[in-house]
C-alpha positions as CSV (number, residue, x, y, z in Angstrom):
1,X,-5.0,48.2,181.5
2,X,-1.7,50.1,181.4
3,X,-2.8,53.4,180.0
4,X,-3.5,56.3,182.4
5,X,-6.9,57.8,182.5
6,X,-6.3,61.6,182.6
7,X,-8.9,63.4,184.7
8,X,-8.1,67.1,184.4
9,X,-11.6,68.4,185.3
10,X,-14.3,67.7,187.8
11,X,-16.9,67.0,185.0
12,X,-14.6,64.3,183.6
13,X,-14.3,62.6,186.9
14,X,-18.1,62.7,187.4
15,X,-18.7,61.3,183.9
16,X,-16.3,58.4,184.5
17,X,-18.3,57.6,187.6
18,X,-21.7,58.2,186.0
19,X,-22.4,61.0,188.5
20,X,-24.2,64.4,188.0
21,X,-22.1,67.5,187.9
22,X,-23.7,70.3,190.1
23,X,-20.7,72.6,189.9
24,X,-17.9,72.6,187.4
25,X,-15.1,73.0,190.0
26,X,-16.2,70.9,192.9
27,X,-18.1,67.7,193.7
28,X,-19.2,65.5,196.6
29,X,-19.4,61.9,195.4
30,X,-21.2,59.1,197.1
31,X,-19.7,56.1,195.4
32,X,-22.6,53.8,196.3
33,X,-24.6,55.8,193.7
34,X,-22.0,55.5,191.0
35,X,-21.8,53.0,188.2
36,X,-19.3,50.1,188.2
37,X,-16.0,51.4,186.8
38,X,-12.9,49.9,185.3
39,X,-9.6,49.2,187.1
40,X,-7.6,52.1,185.8
41,X,-4.5,54.2,186.7
42,X,-5.7,57.7,187.1
43,X,-4.0,61.1,186.8
44,X,-5.8,63.9,188.8
45,X,-5.7,67.5,187.8
46,X,-7.5,68.5,191.1
47,X,-7.5,67.8,194.8
48,X,-9.3,64.7,196.1
49,X,-10.2,63.5,199.6
50,X,-11.4,60.0,199.9
51,X,-13.4,58.7,202.9
52,X,-13.7,54.9,203.0
53,X,-16.9,53.9,204.9
54,X,-16.2,50.2,204.7
55,X,-13.3,47.9,204.1
56,X,-13.5,47.5,200.3
57,X,-10.9,47.5,197.7
58,X,-7.5,49.1,197.5
59,X,-5.9,52.3,196.4
60,X,-2.6,51.7,194.8
61,X,-0.4,54.8,195.1
62,X,3.3,54.8,194.1
63,X,4.6,51.3,194.9
64,X,2.3,50.5,197.7
65,X,-1.1,49.1,198.1
66,X,-3.1,50.4,201.1
67,X,-6.3,48.8,202.2
68,X,-8.4,51.7,203.6
69,X,-10.3,50.6,206.6
70,X,-13.6,52.1,207.8
71,X,-13.3,55.8,208.6
72,X,-10.0,56.4,206.9
73,X,-9.1,59.6,204.9
74,X,-6.6,59.8,202.1
75,X,-5.6,63.1,200.4
76,X,-4.4,63.6,196.8
77,X,-3.0,66.8,195.3
78,X,-3.2,67.8,191.6
79,X,-0.6,65.9,189.5
80,X,-0.7,62.7,191.4
81,X,-1.3,59.3,189.8
82,X,-3.1,56.5,191.6
83,X,-4.8,53.2,190.8
84,X,-8.1,52.3,192.4
85,X,-9.2,48.7,192.1
86,X,-11.7,46.3,193.6
87,X,-10.9,43.2,195.7
88,X,-7.6,41.6,194.7
89,X,-8.0,38.3,192.9
90,X,-11.2,39.2,191.2
91,X,-11.4,38.2,187.5
92,X,-13.7,41.1,186.7
93,X,-12.1,44.2,185.3
94,X,-14.8,46.4,186.8
95,X,-15.8,47.0,190.4
96,X,-18.3,49.1,192.5
97,X,-16.5,51.8,194.4
98,X,-17.7,52.5,197.9
99,X,-17.3,55.4,200.4
100,X,-17.4,59.1,199.6
101,X,-15.1,61.7,198.2
102,X,-14.7,65.5,197.9
103,X,-12.9,66.6,194.7
104,X,-12.2,70.2,193.9
105,X,-10.2,72.0,191.2
106,X,-7.5,74.5,192.1
107,X,-9.4,77.2,190.2
108,X,-12.2,77.0,192.8
109,X,-10.1,78.5,195.6
110,X,-8.2,81.1,193.6
111,X,-8.5,84.5,195.2
112,X,-9.8,83.0,198.5
113,X,-8.0,82.8,201.9
114,X,-7.8,79.0,201.4
115,X,-5.5,79.4,198.3
116,X,-3.0,81.2,200.5
117,X,-3.1,78.6,203.2
118,X,-3.1,75.4,201.1
119,X,0.7,75.0,201.6
120,X,-0.1,74.4,205.3
121,X,-2.0,71.2,204.6
122,X,1.0,69.1,204.0
123,X,-1.0,65.9,204.3
124,X,-1.9,66.2,200.6
125,X,1.7,65.0,199.9
126,X,1.7,62.1,202.5
127,X,2.2,58.6,201.3
128,X,-0.6,56.0,201.3
129,X,0.6,54.4,204.6
130,X,0.4,57.8,206.3
131,X,-3.4,58.1,205.8
132,X,-5.6,59.7,208.5
133,X,-7.5,57.1,210.6
134,X,-10.6,58.6,212.1
135,X,-12.5,57.8,215.3
136,X,-16.2,57.4,215.0
137,X,-16.7,60.9,216.3
138,X,-14.2,62.4,213.9
139,X,-15.8,60.5,211.0
140,X,-19.1,62.2,211.8
141,X,-17.4,65.6,211.8
142,X,-16.0,64.9,208.3
143,X,-19.4,63.7,207.1
144,X,-21.0,66.8,208.4
145,X,-18.5,68.9,206.5
146,X,-19.3,66.9,203.3
147,X,-23.0,67.4,203.8
148,X,-22.6,71.2,204.3
149,X,-20.6,71.4,201.0
150,X,-23.2,69.2,199.3
151,X,-26.1,71.4,200.6
152,X,-24.3,74.5,199.2
153,X,-23.9,72.7,195.8
154,X,-27.6,71.9,195.8
155,X,-28.5,75.5,196.5
156,X,-27.3,76.5,193.0
157,X,-24.5,78.8,191.9
158,X,-24.6,82.5,192.8
159,X,-22.1,85.2,193.7
160,X,-21.7,83.8,197.2
161,X,-21.1,80.1,196.2
162,X,-17.3,80.3,195.7
163,X,-16.5,81.8,199.1
164,X,-19.0,79.7,201.0
165,X,-17.8,76.4,199.4
166,X,-14.1,77.4,199.9
167,X,-14.8,78.3,203.5
168,X,-16.4,74.9,204.2
169,X,-13.5,73.1,202.5
170,X,-11.1,75.1,204.7
171,X,-13.1,74.1,207.8
172,X,-12.8,70.5,206.8
173,X,-9.1,70.7,206.2
174,X,-8.6,72.4,209.6
175,X,-10.4,69.6,211.3
176,X,-8.0,67.2,209.5
177,X,-5.1,69.1,210.9
178,X,-6.5,68.6,214.4
179,X,-7.2,64.9,213.8
180,X,-3.7,64.4,212.4
181,X,-2.3,66.0,215.6
182,X,-4.3,63.5,217.6
183,X,-3.0,60.7,215.4
184,X,0.6,61.8,216.0
185,X,-0.1,61.8,219.8
186,X,-1.8,58.4,219.9
187,X,1.0,56.8,217.9
188,X,3.6,58.0,220.4
189,X,5.5,54.7,220.6
190,X,5.8,54.5,216.9
191,X,7.0,58.1,216.8
192,X,9.6,57.5,219.4
193,X,10.9,54.6,217.4
194,X,11.1,56.8,214.3
195,X,12.9,59.5,216.3
196,X,15.4,57.0,217.6
197,X,16.1,55.7,214.1
198,X,16.4,59.2,212.8
199,X,19.0,60.1,215.4
200,X,21.0,57.0,214.6
201,X,20.7,57.8,210.9
202,X,22.1,61.3,211.4
203,X,24.9,60.1,213.7
204,X,25.9,57.2,211.3
205,X,25.9,59.6,208.3
206,X,28.3,62.0,209.8
207,X,30.6,59.3,211.2
208,X,31.0,57.9,207.7
209,X,32.5,59.3,204.5
210,X,29.0,59.8,203.0
211,X,29.1,63.7,203.5
212,X,32.3,63.8,201.4
213,X,30.7,61.7,198.7
214,X,27.0,62.8,198.8
215,X,27.1,66.2,200.3
216,X,25.0,67.6,203.2
217,X,22.4,65.3,204.8
218,X,18.9,66.3,203.6
219,X,15.4,65.8,205.0
220,X,14.3,63.9,201.9
221,X,17.2,61.5,202.3
222,X,16.3,60.8,205.9
223,X,12.6,60.4,205.1
224,X,13.4,58.0,202.3
225,X,15.7,55.9,204.6
226,X,12.9,55.8,207.1
227,X,10.3,54.9,204.5
228,X,8.2,58.0,205.0
229,X,7.2,60.9,202.8
230,X,9.2,64.1,203.4
231,X,6.1,66.0,204.5
232,X,4.9,63.4,207.0
233,X,8.4,63.0,208.4
234,X,8.9,66.8,208.7
235,X,5.5,67.2,210.5
236,X,6.3,64.3,212.8
237,X,9.7,65.7,213.8
238,X,8.2,69.2,214.3
239,X,5.5,67.9,216.6
240,X,7.9,65.6,218.6
241,X,10.9,68.0,219.0
242,X,9.5,71.5,218.4
243,X,12.1,71.9,215.6
244,X,11.6,71.2,211.9
245,X,13.7,68.3,210.5
246,X,16.1,70.7,208.8
247,X,16.8,72.5,212.0
248,X,17.3,69.2,213.8
249,X,19.8,68.0,211.2
250,X,21.7,71.3,211.2
251,X,21.9,71.2,215.0
252,X,23.5,67.8,214.9
253,X,25.8,68.9,212.1
254,X,27.0,71.8,214.2
255,X,27.7,69.4,217.1
256,X,29.9,67.3,214.8
257,X,31.5,70.5,213.4
258,X,32.5,71.6,216.9
259,X,34.3,68.3,217.5
260,X,36.1,68.4,214.2
261,X,37.3,72.0,214.7
262,X,39.4,70.8,217.7
263,X,41.5,68.8,215.2
264,X,44.0,71.6,214.4
265,X,45.8,69.4,211.8
266,X,42.9,70.1,209.4
267,X,42.1,73.5,207.9
268,X,38.5,74.9,208.3
269,X,38.1,74.4,204.5
270,X,39.0,70.7,204.9
271,X,36.5,70.3,207.7
272,X,33.8,72.0,205.6
273,X,34.3,69.5,202.8
274,X,34.3,66.6,205.1
275,X,31.0,67.7,206.5
276,X,29.5,67.8,203.0
277,X,29.7,71.6,202.2
278,X,30.4,72.4,198.6
279,X,31.8,75.8,199.6
280,X,33.7,76.5,202.9
281,X,32.1,80.0,203.1
282,X,28.7,78.4,203.4
283,X,29.9,76.3,206.4
284,X,31.4,79.5,208.0
285,X,28.1,81.4,207.6
286,X,26.0,78.5,209.0
287,X,28.4,77.9,211.9
288,X,28.4,81.6,212.9
289,X,24.6,81.7,212.8
290,X,24.3,78.7,215.1
291,X,27.3,79.2,217.4
292,X,27.8,83.0,217.3
293,X,31.4,82.8,216.2
294,X,33.2,81.8,213.0
295,X,34.8,78.4,213.0
296,X,38.3,80.1,213.1
297,X,37.3,82.2,216.1
298,X,35.7,79.2,217.9
299,X,38.9,77.2,217.4
300,X,41.1,79.9,218.8
301,X,38.8,80.5,221.7
302,X,38.6,76.8,222.7
303,X,42.1,75.7,222.1
């Protein structure tokens, strides 16, 4: 089925699954208690966190299938489209989903501290192959968070519900930050390989005519070349180098600029254009911020 099932609200999602709605803006879903559902592409107007308890079925996100193993979390932000299906090769257009999920509408957290910190949880924009793989202990922590939210939903809605639920969601997300930090560390060899490829990518870019054609090297371009989401790539570089990806790229750019400035046959403006700057004054401003002198002063000082 090619049409997209638009799920703007929590009650619509629960209805699709045959699940009771205890709160209009948030739900904890146990898929084993849901009805069989159709293979559909889905648009979400809310946040979703899926926990796969067993190896069962696939989530198709973007151009990739990812088979979520036991104890794996995947995060979706409002506006994303995914396809959830059963085992590949099945002739049946329906399947029984498994695992658990937390879904919550952005309206739930408006006016809470969580709303102001949501930008820090960059994993909501990670690609499917950048999911969070949990240890058994970590999985129990996540399940405890789910149970605490579910207990609050069962309590009934009162004036304290919004803040308590939002606080429990924030606690869960902070645990996910910790667990992602652990995942970055335990995948050190993979990360070193990515860093090496990143360095080669930056060097090759500035040794070619690409800056003159395409402009300044961007984080999104590097992430795309390395087959990573921009957020995951940026977080990985930050954790491995202490600098964000943009700072790393600009540092490399300034190293190349210093070498080019020694070529007195070219004007500063020509060098700026060769490096990908649209306006030479932008190059001068960035160079002075990094080096402490303007390109012209640096040239005269070094020559």
